PyMOL CGO cylinders between C-alpha atoms (Angstrom):
from pymol import cmd
from pymol.cgo import CYLINDER

trace = [
    CYLINDER, -54.68, 13.16, -13.58, -54.10, 16.82, -12.78, 0.3, 1, 1, 1, 1, 1, 1,
    CYLINDER, -54.10, 16.82, -12.78, -53.75, 18.87, -15.97, 0.3, 1, 1, 1, 1, 1, 1,
    CYLINDER, -53.75, 18.87, -15.97, -50.39, 20.26, -14.81, 0.3, 1, 1, 1, 1, 1, 1,
    CYLINDER, -50.39, 20.26, -14.81, -48.85, 16.83, -15.31, 0.3, 1, 1, 1, 1, 1, 1,
    CYLINDER, -48.85, 16.83, -15.31, -49.81, 16.84, -18.98, 0.3, 1, 1, 1, 1, 1, 1,
    CYLINDER, -49.81, 16.84, -18.98, -48.34, 20.31, -19.50, 0.3, 1, 1, 1, 1, 1, 1,
    CYLINDER, -48.34, 20.31, -19.50, -45.05, 19.42, -17.79, 0.3, 1, 1, 1, 1, 1, 1,
    CYLINDER, -45.05, 19.42, -17.79, -44.80, 16.11, -19.60, 0.3, 1, 1, 1, 1, 1, 1,
    CYLINDER, -44.80, 16.11, -19.60, -45.48, 17.73, -22.97, 0.3, 1, 1, 1, 1, 1, 1,
    CYLINDER, -45.48, 17.73, -22.97, -42.81, 20.40, -22.39, 0.3, 1, 1, 1, 1, 1, 1,
    CYLINDER, -42.81, 20.40, -22.39, -40.21, 17.85, -21.28, 0.3, 1, 1, 1, 1, 1, 1,
    CYLINDER, -40.21, 17.85, -21.28, -41.02, 15.52, -24.16, 0.3, 1, 1, 1, 1, 1, 1,
    CYLINDER, -41.02, 15.52, -24.16, -40.73, 18.41, -26.61, 0.3, 1, 1, 1, 1, 1, 1,
    CYLINDER, -40.73, 18.41, -26.61, -37.36, 19.31, -25.07, 0.3, 1, 1, 1, 1, 1, 1,
    CYLINDER, -37.36, 19.31, -25.07, -36.30, 15.69, -25.41, 0.3, 1, 1, 1, 1, 1, 1,
    CYLINDER, -36.30, 15.69, -25.41, -37.28, 15.61, -29.06, 0.3, 1, 1, 1, 1, 1, 1,
    CYLINDER, -37.28, 15.61, -29.06, -35.31, 18.81, -29.71, 0.3, 1, 1, 1, 1, 1, 1,
    CYLINDER, -35.31, 18.81, -29.71, -32.27, 17.51, -27.84, 0.3, 1, 1, 1, 1, 1, 1,
    CYLINDER, -32.27, 17.51, -27.84, -32.45, 14.25, -29.77, 0.3, 1, 1, 1, 1, 1, 1,
    CYLINDER, -32.45, 14.25, -29.77, -32.64, 16.09, -33.07, 0.3, 1, 1, 1, 1, 1, 1,
    CYLINDER, -32.64, 16.09, -33.07, -29.72, 18.41, -32.25, 0.3, 1, 1, 1, 1, 1, 1,
    CYLINDER, -29.72, 18.41, -32.25, -27.52, 15.76, -30.63, 0.3, 1, 1, 1, 1, 1, 1,
    CYLINDER, -27.52, 15.76, -30.63, -28.62, 12.15, -30.16, 0.3, 1, 1, 1, 1, 1, 1,
    CYLINDER, -28.62, 12.15, -30.16, -31.27, 10.19, -28.27, 0.3, 1, 1, 1, 1, 1, 1,
    CYLINDER, -31.27, 10.19, -28.27, -28.92, 9.40, -25.37, 0.3, 1, 1, 1, 1, 1, 1,
    CYLINDER, -28.92, 9.40, -25.37, -28.92, 13.07, -24.39, 0.3, 1, 1, 1, 1, 1, 1,
    CYLINDER, -28.92, 13.07, -24.39, -32.70, 13.21, -24.82, 0.3, 1, 1, 1, 1, 1, 1,
    CYLINDER, -32.70, 13.21, -24.82, -33.50, 10.19, -22.64, 0.3, 1, 1, 1, 1, 1, 1,
    CYLINDER, -33.50, 10.19, -22.64, -33.34, 12.03, -19.24, 0.3, 1, 1, 1, 1, 1, 1,
    CYLINDER, -33.34, 12.03, -19.24, -36.00, 14.45, -20.47, 0.3, 1, 1, 1, 1, 1, 1,
    CYLINDER, -36.00, 14.45, -20.47, -38.23, 11.61, -21.59, 0.3, 1, 1, 1, 1, 1, 1,
    CYLINDER, -38.23, 11.61, -21.59, -37.82, 9.94, -18.19, 0.3, 1, 1, 1, 1, 1, 1,
    CYLINDER, -37.82, 9.94, -18.19, -38.79, 13.18, -16.43, 0.3, 1, 1, 1, 1, 1, 1,
    CYLINDER, -38.79, 13.18, -16.43, -41.84, 13.48, -18.70, 0.3, 1, 1, 1, 1, 1, 1,
    CYLINDER, -41.84, 13.48, -18.70, -43.02, 10.02, -17.64, 0.3, 1, 1, 1, 1, 1, 1,
    CYLINDER, -43.02, 10.02, -17.64, -42.34, 10.90, -13.99, 0.3, 1, 1, 1, 1, 1, 1,
    CYLINDER, -42.34, 10.90, -13.99, -44.52, 14.02, -14.24, 0.3, 1, 1, 1, 1, 1, 1,
    CYLINDER, -44.52, 14.02, -14.24, -47.41, 11.98, -15.66, 0.3, 1, 1, 1, 1, 1, 1,
    CYLINDER, -47.41, 11.98, -15.66, -47.08, 9.62, -12.69, 0.3, 1, 1, 1, 1, 1, 1,
    CYLINDER, -47.08, 9.62, -12.69, -46.52, 12.32, -10.07, 0.3, 1, 1, 1, 1, 1, 1,
    CYLINDER, -46.52, 12.32, -10.07, -49.66, 14.28, -10.98, 0.3, 1, 1, 1, 1, 1, 1,
    CYLINDER, -49.66, 14.28, -10.98, -51.92, 11.24, -10.73, 0.3, 1, 1, 1, 1, 1, 1,
    CYLINDER, -51.92, 11.24, -10.73, -55.27, 11.84, -9.06, 0.3, 1, 1, 1, 1, 1, 1,
    CYLINDER, -55.27, 11.84, -9.06, -56.90, 8.54, -8.07, 0.3, 1, 1, 1, 1, 1, 1,
    CYLINDER, -56.90, 8.54, -8.07, -60.51, 8.28, -6.97, 0.3, 1, 1, 1, 1, 1, 1,
    CYLINDER, -60.51, 8.28, -6.97, -60.99, 7.57, -3.26, 0.3, 1, 1, 1, 1, 1, 1,
    CYLINDER, -60.99, 7.57, -3.26, -63.75, 5.87, -1.28, 0.3, 1, 1, 1, 1, 1, 1,
    CYLINDER, -63.75, 5.87, -1.28, -65.00, 8.56, 1.10, 0.3, 1, 1, 1, 1, 1, 1,
    CYLINDER, -65.00, 8.56, 1.10, -66.23, 7.31, 4.51, 0.3, 1, 1, 1, 1, 1, 1,
    CYLINDER, -66.23, 7.31, 4.51, -69.31, 8.69, 6.21, 0.3, 1, 1, 1, 1, 1, 1,
    CYLINDER, -69.31, 8.69, 6.21, -70.37, 9.47, 9.74, 0.3, 1, 1, 1, 1, 1, 1,
    CYLINDER, -70.37, 9.47, 9.74, -69.08, 11.98, 12.33, 0.3, 1, 1, 1, 1, 1, 1,
    CYLINDER, -69.08, 11.98, 12.33, -65.47, 11.73, 11.18, 0.3, 1, 1, 1, 1, 1, 1,
    CYLINDER, -65.47, 11.73, 11.18, -62.73, 13.81, 9.56, 0.3, 1, 1, 1, 1, 1, 1,
    CYLINDER, -62.73, 13.81, 9.56, -60.56, 12.43, 6.78, 0.3, 1, 1, 1, 1, 1, 1,
    CYLINDER, -60.56, 12.43, 6.78, -56.95, 13.08, 5.96, 0.3, 1, 1, 1, 1, 1, 1,
    CYLINDER, -56.95, 13.08, 5.96, -56.40, 16.10, 3.69, 0.3, 1, 1, 1, 1, 1, 1,
    CYLINDER, -56.40, 16.10, 3.69, -53.28, 14.54, 2.18, 0.3, 1, 1, 1, 1, 1, 1,
    CYLINDER, -53.28, 14.54, 2.18, -51.44, 11.33, 1.37, 0.3, 1, 1, 1, 1, 1, 1,
    CYLINDER, -51.44, 11.33, 1.37, -48.31, 10.83, 3.43, 0.3, 1, 1, 1, 1, 1, 1,
    CYLINDER, -48.31, 10.83, 3.43, -46.85, 10.05, 6.83, 0.3, 1, 1, 1, 1, 1, 1,
    CYLINDER, -46.85, 10.05, 6.83, -48.16, 11.48, 10.09, 0.3, 1, 1, 1, 1, 1, 1,
    CYLINDER, -48.16, 11.48, 10.09, -45.15, 13.18, 11.66, 0.3, 1, 1, 1, 1, 1, 1,
    CYLINDER, -45.15, 13.18, 11.66, -46.75, 15.22, 14.46, 0.3, 1, 1, 1, 1, 1, 1,
    CYLINDER, -46.75, 15.22, 14.46, -49.78, 14.83, 16.73, 0.3, 1, 1, 1, 1, 1, 1,
    CYLINDER, -49.78, 14.83, 16.73, -49.65, 17.41, 19.51, 0.3, 1, 1, 1, 1, 1, 1,
    CYLINDER, -49.65, 17.41, 19.51, -51.89, 19.58, 21.69, 0.3, 1, 1, 1, 1, 1, 1,
    CYLINDER, -51.89, 19.58, 21.69, -52.07, 23.14, 20.42, 0.3, 1, 1, 1, 1, 1, 1,
    CYLINDER, -52.07, 23.14, 20.42, -54.30, 26.16, 21.15, 0.3, 1, 1, 1, 1, 1, 1,
    CYLINDER, -54.30, 26.16, 21.15, -56.80, 24.11, 23.13, 0.3, 1, 1, 1, 1, 1, 1,
    CYLINDER, -56.80, 24.11, 23.13, -57.11, 21.48, 20.42, 0.3, 1, 1, 1, 1, 1, 1,
    CYLINDER, -57.11, 21.48, 20.42, -54.81, 19.15, 18.51, 0.3, 1, 1, 1, 1, 1, 1,
    CYLINDER, -54.81, 19.15, 18.51, -52.57, 19.64, 15.49, 0.3, 1, 1, 1, 1, 1, 1,
    CYLINDER, -52.57, 19.64, 15.49, -51.82, 16.80, 13.09, 0.3, 1, 1, 1, 1, 1, 1,
    CYLINDER, -51.82, 16.80, 13.09, -48.98, 17.24, 10.59, 0.3, 1, 1, 1, 1, 1, 1,
    CYLINDER, -48.98, 17.24, 10.59, -48.63, 15.05, 7.51, 0.3, 1, 1, 1, 1, 1, 1,
    CYLINDER, -48.63, 15.05, 7.51, -45.44, 14.93, 5.45, 0.3, 1, 1, 1, 1, 1, 1,
    CYLINDER, -45.44, 14.93, 5.45, -45.70, 14.21, 1.73, 0.3, 1, 1, 1, 1, 1, 1,
    CYLINDER, -45.70, 14.21, 1.73, -42.62, 12.91, -0.04, 0.3, 1, 1, 1, 1, 1, 1,
    CYLINDER, -42.62, 12.91, -0.04, -42.11, 13.12, -3.77, 0.3, 1, 1, 1, 1, 1, 1,
    CYLINDER, -42.11, 13.12, -3.77, -43.69, 9.68, -4.29, 0.3, 1, 1, 1, 1, 1, 1,
    CYLINDER, -43.69, 9.68, -4.29, -47.03, 10.53, -2.64, 0.3, 1, 1, 1, 1, 1, 1,
    CYLINDER, -47.03, 10.53, -2.64, -50.17, 11.75, -4.41, 0.3, 1, 1, 1, 1, 1, 1,
    CYLINDER, -50.17, 11.75, -4.41, -50.12, 15.53, -3.96, 0.3, 1, 1, 1, 1, 1, 1,
    CYLINDER, -50.12, 15.53, -3.96, -53.80, 16.35, -4.49, 0.3, 1, 1, 1, 1, 1, 1,
    CYLINDER, -53.80, 16.35, -4.49, -55.29, 17.74, -1.25, 0.3, 1, 1, 1, 1, 1, 1,
    CYLINDER, -55.29, 17.74, -1.25, -58.84, 17.19, 0.04, 0.3, 1, 1, 1, 1, 1, 1,
    CYLINDER, -58.84, 17.19, 0.04, -61.01, 18.78, 2.72, 0.3, 1, 1, 1, 1, 1, 1,
    CYLINDER, -61.01, 18.78, 2.72, -61.21, 16.88, 6.05, 0.3, 1, 1, 1, 1, 1, 1,
    CYLINDER, -61.21, 16.88, 6.05, -64.89, 17.73, 6.69, 0.3, 1, 1, 1, 1, 1, 1,
    CYLINDER, -64.89, 17.73, 6.69, -67.95, 18.92, 4.81, 0.3, 1, 1, 1, 1, 1, 1,
    CYLINDER, -67.95, 18.92, 4.81, -69.13, 22.48, 5.20, 0.3, 1, 1, 1, 1, 1, 1,
    CYLINDER, -69.13, 22.48, 5.20, -68.45, 26.00, 3.99, 0.3, 1, 1, 1, 1, 1, 1,
    CYLINDER, -68.45, 26.00, 3.99, -65.04, 27.50, 3.30, 0.3, 1, 1, 1, 1, 1, 1,
    CYLINDER, -65.04, 27.50, 3.30, -65.03, 30.57, 5.54, 0.3, 1, 1, 1, 1, 1, 1,
    CYLINDER, -65.03, 30.57, 5.54, -61.45, 31.72, 4.98, 0.3, 1, 1, 1, 1, 1, 1,
    CYLINDER, -61.45, 31.72, 4.98, -58.51, 31.18, 2.63, 0.3, 1, 1, 1, 1, 1, 1,
    CYLINDER, -58.51, 31.18, 2.63, -55.30, 32.86, 3.78, 0.3, 1, 1, 1, 1, 1, 1,
    CYLINDER, -55.30, 32.86, 3.78, -52.04, 32.75, 1.84, 0.3, 1, 1, 1, 1, 1, 1,
    CYLINDER, -52.04, 32.75, 1.84, -48.80, 33.63, 3.64, 0.3, 1, 1, 1, 1, 1, 1,
    CYLINDER, -48.80, 33.63, 3.64, -45.32, 33.94, 2.20, 0.3, 1, 1, 1, 1, 1, 1,
    CYLINDER, -45.32, 33.94, 2.20, -42.47, 32.33, 4.09, 0.3, 1, 1, 1, 1, 1, 1,
    CYLINDER, -42.47, 32.33, 4.09, -39.39, 30.15, 3.96, 0.3, 1, 1, 1, 1, 1, 1,
    CYLINDER, -39.39, 30.15, 3.96, -38.81, 26.82, 2.23, 0.3, 1, 1, 1, 1, 1, 1,
    CYLINDER, -38.81, 26.82, 2.23, -37.47, 24.65, 5.03, 0.3, 1, 1, 1, 1, 1, 1,
    CYLINDER, -37.47, 24.65, 5.03, -37.52, 20.85, 4.78, 0.3, 1, 1, 1, 1, 1, 1,
    CYLINDER, -37.52, 20.85, 4.78, -41.21, 20.05, 5.21, 0.3, 1, 1, 1, 1, 1, 1,
    CYLINDER, -41.21, 20.05, 5.21, -40.62, 17.15, 7.60, 0.3, 1, 1, 1, 1, 1, 1,
    CYLINDER, -40.62, 17.15, 7.60, -39.26, 19.55, 10.26, 0.3, 1, 1, 1, 1, 1, 1,
    CYLINDER, -39.26, 19.55, 10.26, -41.79, 20.84, 12.79, 0.3, 1, 1, 1, 1, 1, 1,
    CYLINDER, -41.79, 20.84, 12.79, -40.69, 24.46, 12.38, 0.3, 1, 1, 1, 1, 1, 1,
    CYLINDER, -40.69, 24.46, 12.38, -41.95, 24.32, 8.79, 0.3, 1, 1, 1, 1, 1, 1,
    CYLINDER, -41.95, 24.32, 8.79, -45.49, 24.64, 10.22, 0.3, 1, 1, 1, 1, 1, 1,
    CYLINDER, -45.49, 24.64, 10.22, -44.84, 28.20, 11.38, 0.3, 1, 1, 1, 1, 1, 1,
    CYLINDER, -44.84, 28.20, 11.38, -42.06, 29.42, 9.08, 0.3, 1, 1, 1, 1, 1, 1,
    CYLINDER, -42.06, 29.42, 9.08, -42.75, 28.03, 5.61, 0.3, 1, 1, 1, 1, 1, 1,
    CYLINDER, -42.75, 28.03, 5.61, -44.85, 29.51, 2.83, 0.3, 1, 1, 1, 1, 1, 1,
    CYLINDER, -44.85, 29.51, 2.83, -48.41, 28.22, 3.21, 0.3, 1, 1, 1, 1, 1, 1,
    CYLINDER, -48.41, 28.22, 3.21, -52.07, 28.49, 2.29, 0.3, 1, 1, 1, 1, 1, 1,
    CYLINDER, -52.07, 28.49, 2.29, -54.57, 28.01, 5.14, 0.3, 1, 1, 1, 1, 1, 1,
    CYLINDER, -54.57, 28.01, 5.14, -58.23, 27.09, 4.68, 0.3, 1, 1, 1, 1, 1, 1,
    CYLINDER, -58.23, 27.09, 4.68, -60.95, 27.19, 7.33, 0.3, 1, 1, 1, 1, 1, 1,
    CYLINDER, -60.95, 27.19, 7.33, -63.98, 24.95, 6.85, 0.3, 1, 1, 1, 1, 1, 1,
    CYLINDER, -63.98, 24.95, 6.85, -67.02, 25.17, 9.12, 0.3, 1, 1, 1, 1, 1, 1,
    CYLINDER, -67.02, 25.17, 9.12, -69.81, 22.62, 9.18, 0.3, 1, 1, 1, 1, 1, 1,
    CYLINDER, -69.81, 22.62, 9.18, -72.16, 20.83, 11.56, 0.3, 1, 1, 1, 1, 1, 1,
    CYLINDER, -72.16, 20.83, 11.56, -71.17, 23.04, 14.48, 0.3, 1, 1, 1, 1, 1, 1,
    CYLINDER, -71.17, 23.04, 14.48, -67.44, 22.48, 14.10, 0.3, 1, 1, 1, 1, 1, 1,
    CYLINDER, -67.44, 22.48, 14.10, -64.50, 24.26, 12.53, 0.3, 1, 1, 1, 1, 1, 1,
    CYLINDER, -64.50, 24.26, 12.53, -61.38, 22.63, 11.06, 0.3, 1, 1, 1, 1, 1, 1,
    CYLINDER, -61.38, 22.63, 11.06, -58.37, 24.63, 9.90, 0.3, 1, 1, 1, 1, 1, 1,
    CYLINDER, -58.37, 24.63, 9.90, -55.80, 23.06, 7.60, 0.3, 1, 1, 1, 1, 1, 1,
    CYLINDER, -55.80, 23.06, 7.60, -52.73, 24.40, 5.81, 0.3, 1, 1, 1, 1, 1, 1,
    CYLINDER, -52.73, 24.40, 5.81, -51.01, 23.50, 2.55, 0.3, 1, 1, 1, 1, 1, 1,
    CYLINDER, -51.01, 23.50, 2.55, -47.34, 24.08, 3.37, 0.3, 1, 1, 1, 1, 1, 1,
    CYLINDER, -47.34, 24.08, 3.37, -44.52, 24.37, 0.86, 0.3, 1, 1, 1, 1, 1, 1,
    CYLINDER, -44.52, 24.37, 0.86, -41.31, 22.42, 1.40, 0.3, 1, 1, 1, 1, 1, 1,
    CYLINDER, -41.31, 22.42, 1.40, -37.70, 22.48, 0.26, 0.3, 1, 1, 1, 1, 1, 1,
    CYLINDER, -37.70, 22.48, 0.26, -38.63, 21.44, -3.29, 0.3, 1, 1, 1, 1, 1, 1,
    CYLINDER, -38.63, 21.44, -3.29, -42.30, 22.42, -3.46, 0.3, 1, 1, 1, 1, 1, 1,
    CYLINDER, -42.30, 22.42, -3.46, -42.44, 26.01, -4.63, 0.3, 1, 1, 1, 1, 1, 1,
    CYLINDER, -42.44, 26.01, -4.63, -46.03, 26.30, -5.75, 0.3, 1, 1, 1, 1, 1, 1,
    CYLINDER, -46.03, 26.30, -5.75, -49.26, 25.83, -3.80, 0.3, 1, 1, 1, 1, 1, 1,
    CYLINDER, -49.26, 25.83, -3.80, -52.49, 25.53, -5.78, 0.3, 1, 1, 1, 1, 1, 1,
    CYLINDER, -52.49, 25.53, -5.78, -55.92, 26.08, -4.20, 0.3, 1, 1, 1, 1, 1, 1,
    CYLINDER, -55.92, 26.08, -4.20, -59.18, 25.65, -6.11, 0.3, 1, 1, 1, 1, 1, 1,
    CYLINDER, -59.18, 25.65, -6.11, -61.47, 27.07, -3.41, 0.3, 1, 1, 1, 1, 1, 1,
    CYLINDER, -61.47, 27.07, -3.41, -62.47, 30.51, -2.17, 0.3, 1, 1, 1, 1, 1, 1,
    CYLINDER, -62.47, 30.51, -2.17, -64.47, 31.80, 0.82, 0.3, 1, 1, 1, 1, 1, 1,
    CYLINDER, -64.47, 31.80, 0.82, -68.15, 30.94, 0.50, 0.3, 1, 1, 1, 1, 1, 1,
    CYLINDER, -68.15, 30.94, 0.50, -67.63, 27.69, -1.41, 0.3, 1, 1, 1, 1, 1, 1,
    CYLINDER, -67.63, 27.69, -1.41, -69.48, 24.60, -0.17, 0.3, 1, 1, 1, 1, 1, 1,
    CYLINDER, -69.48, 24.60, -0.17, -67.40, 21.44, 0.07, 0.3, 1, 1, 1, 1, 1, 1,
    CYLINDER, -67.40, 21.44, 0.07, -68.18, 17.78, 0.69, 0.3, 1, 1, 1, 1, 1, 1,
    CYLINDER, -68.18, 17.78, 0.69, -65.98, 15.68, 2.96, 0.3, 1, 1, 1, 1, 1, 1,
    CYLINDER, -65.98, 15.68, 2.96, -63.01, 14.43, 0.95, 0.3, 1, 1, 1, 1, 1, 1,
    CYLINDER, -63.01, 14.43, 0.95, -63.59, 16.88, -1.92, 0.3, 1, 1, 1, 1, 1, 1,
    CYLINDER, -63.59, 16.88, -1.92, -60.50, 18.04, -3.80, 0.3, 1, 1, 1, 1, 1, 1,
    CYLINDER, -60.50, 18.04, -3.80, -59.40, 21.54, -2.80, 0.3, 1, 1, 1, 1, 1, 1,
    CYLINDER, -59.40, 21.54, -2.80, -55.98, 21.90, -4.48, 0.3, 1, 1, 1, 1, 1, 1,
    CYLINDER, -55.98, 21.90, -4.48, -52.48, 20.48, -4.58, 0.3, 1, 1, 1, 1, 1, 1,
    CYLINDER, -52.48, 20.48, -4.58, -48.88, 21.19, -3.64, 0.3, 1, 1, 1, 1, 1, 1,
    CYLINDER, -48.88, 21.19, -3.64, -46.26, 20.50, -6.25, 0.3, 1, 1, 1, 1, 1, 1,
    CYLINDER, -46.26, 20.50, -6.25, -43.55, 18.03, -5.18, 0.3, 1, 1, 1, 1, 1, 1,
    CYLINDER, -43.55, 18.03, -5.18, -42.46, 17.45, -1.52, 0.3, 1, 1, 1, 1, 1, 1,
    CYLINDER, -42.46, 17.45, -1.52, -44.60, 19.26, 1.04, 0.3, 1, 1, 1, 1, 1, 1,
    CYLINDER, -44.60, 19.26, 1.04, -46.60, 19.18, 4.29, 0.3, 1, 1, 1, 1, 1, 1,
    CYLINDER, -46.60, 19.18, 4.29, -50.22, 19.57, 5.38, 0.3, 1, 1, 1, 1, 1, 1,
    CYLINDER, -50.22, 19.57, 5.38, -51.23, 20.56, 8.93, 0.3, 1, 1, 1, 1, 1, 1,
    CYLINDER, -51.23, 20.56, 8.93, -54.73, 20.10, 10.36, 0.3, 1, 1, 1, 1, 1, 1,
    CYLINDER, -54.73, 20.10, 10.36, -55.97, 21.82, 13.52, 0.3, 1, 1, 1, 1, 1, 1,
    CYLINDER, -55.97, 21.82, 13.52, -58.89, 20.23, 15.37, 0.3, 1, 1, 1, 1, 1, 1,
    CYLINDER, -58.89, 20.23, 15.37, -60.86, 21.67, 18.27, 0.3, 1, 1, 1, 1, 1, 1,
    CYLINDER, -60.86, 21.67, 18.27, -61.51, 19.85, 21.56, 0.3, 1, 1, 1, 1, 1, 1,
    CYLINDER, -61.51, 19.85, 21.56, -64.70, 18.29, 20.17, 0.3, 1, 1, 1, 1, 1, 1,
    CYLINDER, -64.70, 18.29, 20.17, -62.62, 15.84, 18.13, 0.3, 1, 1, 1, 1, 1, 1,
    CYLINDER, -62.62, 15.84, 18.13, -60.94, 12.60, 19.19, 0.3, 1, 1, 1, 1, 1, 1,
    CYLINDER, -60.94, 12.60, 19.19, -57.74, 11.97, 17.22, 0.3, 1, 1, 1, 1, 1, 1,
    CYLINDER, -57.74, 11.97, 17.22, -57.36, 8.39, 15.93, 0.3, 1, 1, 1, 1, 1, 1,
    CYLINDER, -57.36, 8.39, 15.93, -53.92, 8.55, 14.30, 0.3, 1, 1, 1, 1, 1, 1,
    CYLINDER, -53.92, 8.55, 14.30, -50.42, 8.51, 15.80, 0.3, 1, 1, 1, 1, 1, 1,
    CYLINDER, -50.42, 8.51, 15.80, -47.01, 9.59, 14.48, 0.3, 1, 1, 1, 1, 1, 1,
    CYLINDER, -47.01, 9.59, 14.48, -45.56, 7.14, 12.00, 0.3, 1, 1, 1, 1, 1, 1,
    CYLINDER, -45.56, 7.14, 12.00, -48.88, 6.09, 10.47, 0.3, 1, 1, 1, 1, 1, 1,
    CYLINDER, -48.88, 6.09, 10.47, -49.45, 6.49, 6.74, 0.3, 1, 1, 1, 1, 1, 1,
    CYLINDER, -49.45, 6.49, 6.74, -52.69, 8.04, 5.56, 0.3, 1, 1, 1, 1, 1, 1,
    CYLINDER, -52.69, 8.04, 5.56, -54.52, 8.57, 2.29, 0.3, 1, 1, 1, 1, 1, 1,
    CYLINDER, -54.52, 8.57, 2.29, -56.31, 11.78, 1.36, 0.3, 1, 1, 1, 1, 1, 1,
    CYLINDER, -56.31, 11.78, 1.36, -60.08, 11.50, 1.46, 0.3, 1, 1, 1, 1, 1, 1,
    CYLINDER, -60.08, 11.50, 1.46, -60.26, 7.90, 2.65, 0.3, 1, 1, 1, 1, 1, 1,
    CYLINDER, -60.26, 7.90, 2.65, -58.25, 7.64, 5.89, 0.3, 1, 1, 1, 1, 1, 1,
    CYLINDER, -58.25, 7.64, 5.89, -60.10, 8.72, 9.03, 0.3, 1, 1, 1, 1, 1, 1,
    CYLINDER, -60.10, 8.72, 9.03, -57.85, 10.84, 11.25, 0.3, 1, 1, 1, 1, 1, 1,
    CYLINDER, -57.85, 10.84, 11.25, -60.38, 12.11, 13.83, 0.3, 1, 1, 1, 1, 1, 1,
    CYLINDER, -60.38, 12.11, 13.83, -63.84, 11.26, 15.15, 0.3, 1, 1, 1, 1, 1, 1,
    CYLINDER, -63.84, 11.26, 15.15, -66.37, 13.83, 16.35, 0.3, 1, 1, 1, 1, 1, 1,
    CYLINDER, -66.37, 13.83, 16.35, -67.43, 13.44, 19.96, 0.3, 1, 1, 1, 1, 1, 1,
    CYLINDER, -67.43, 13.44, 19.96, -71.16, 13.21, 20.58, 0.3, 1, 1, 1, 1, 1, 1,
    CYLINDER, -71.16, 13.21, 20.58, -72.59, 16.28, 22.37, 0.3, 1, 1, 1, 1, 1, 1,
    CYLINDER, -72.59, 16.28, 22.37, -73.28, 15.79, 26.07, 0.3, 1, 1, 1, 1, 1, 1,
    CYLINDER, -73.28, 15.79, 26.07, -76.63, 14.04, 26.46, 0.3, 1, 1, 1, 1, 1, 1,
    CYLINDER, -76.63, 14.04, 26.46, -76.82, 13.01, 22.80, 0.3, 1, 1, 1, 1, 1, 1,
    CYLINDER, -76.82, 13.01, 22.80, -76.86, 9.44, 21.60, 0.3, 1, 1, 1, 1, 1, 1,
    CYLINDER, -76.86, 9.44, 21.60, -73.71, 8.29, 19.87, 0.3, 1, 1, 1, 1, 1, 1,
    CYLINDER, -73.71, 8.29, 19.87, -74.06, 8.14, 16.11, 0.3, 1, 1, 1, 1, 1, 1,
    CYLINDER, -74.06, 8.14, 16.11, -73.69, 4.70, 14.51, 0.3, 1, 1, 1, 1, 1, 1,
    CYLINDER, -73.69, 4.70, 14.51, -70.23, 3.90, 13.26, 0.3, 1, 1, 1, 1, 1, 1,
    CYLINDER, -70.23, 3.90, 13.26, -69.58, 3.96, 9.53, 0.3, 1, 1, 1, 1, 1, 1,
    CYLINDER, -69.58, 3.96, 9.53, -69.23, 0.61, 7.88, 0.3, 1, 1, 1, 1, 1, 1,
    CYLINDER, -69.23, 0.61, 7.88, -67.15, 1.46, 4.85, 0.3, 1, 1, 1, 1, 1, 1,
    CYLINDER, -67.15, 1.46, 4.85, -63.57, 2.69, 4.89, 0.3, 1, 1, 1, 1, 1, 1,
    CYLINDER, -63.57, 2.69, 4.89, -63.40, 4.28, 8.33, 0.3, 1, 1, 1, 1, 1, 1,
    CYLINDER, -63.40, 4.28, 8.33, -60.74, 1.96, 9.71, 0.3, 1, 1, 1, 1, 1, 1,
    CYLINDER, -60.74, 1.96, 9.71, -58.50, 2.22, 6.68, 0.3, 1, 1, 1, 1, 1, 1,
    CYLINDER, -58.50, 2.22, 6.68, -55.48, 4.25, 7.79, 0.3, 1, 1, 1, 1, 1, 1,
]
cmd.load_cgo(trace, "trace")
């Protein structure tokens, strides 16, 4: 569990106890329910990370956009309030940039949220490839948390931060990647393969991973 969930739950439970003492337990019950919800919302389950020349989903949620963009492909994943909100890196490598940009708080399922909403963008470079992905705030999500900074080394599927409550994550792949997801599919952070690296011209194709790659 993310520590934030404990802090929120403790504060809400304390407020419930105070409300119950000043009034009665019926008035306190909504605060207790919210405390339990926060403990559930900030869950952080372990994931089985695949291996091989693949990229994994940076977030739990529903794929809402797969479209050509800037010579590559952009994948957008919408997270509703019931999804796990811990984000993970799609590939292994080095974090070469972390850029935070203020913006609006449009509904995260809308495509214009990718360019207009408040967001934090990370660039990871590894094995001759670069993947750029953005943590994007939504209508309810008003805080983006990022644990990483430029120069950090990350493993594929490693936790890099979270977005509180409903939100969106965009991933930009270069032309060296074949996308294996389509709009409407549900994915899990760290375990669902969303793209496969093409073998360089003249190179032998790497063997396919045997564990978890097909789980989307």
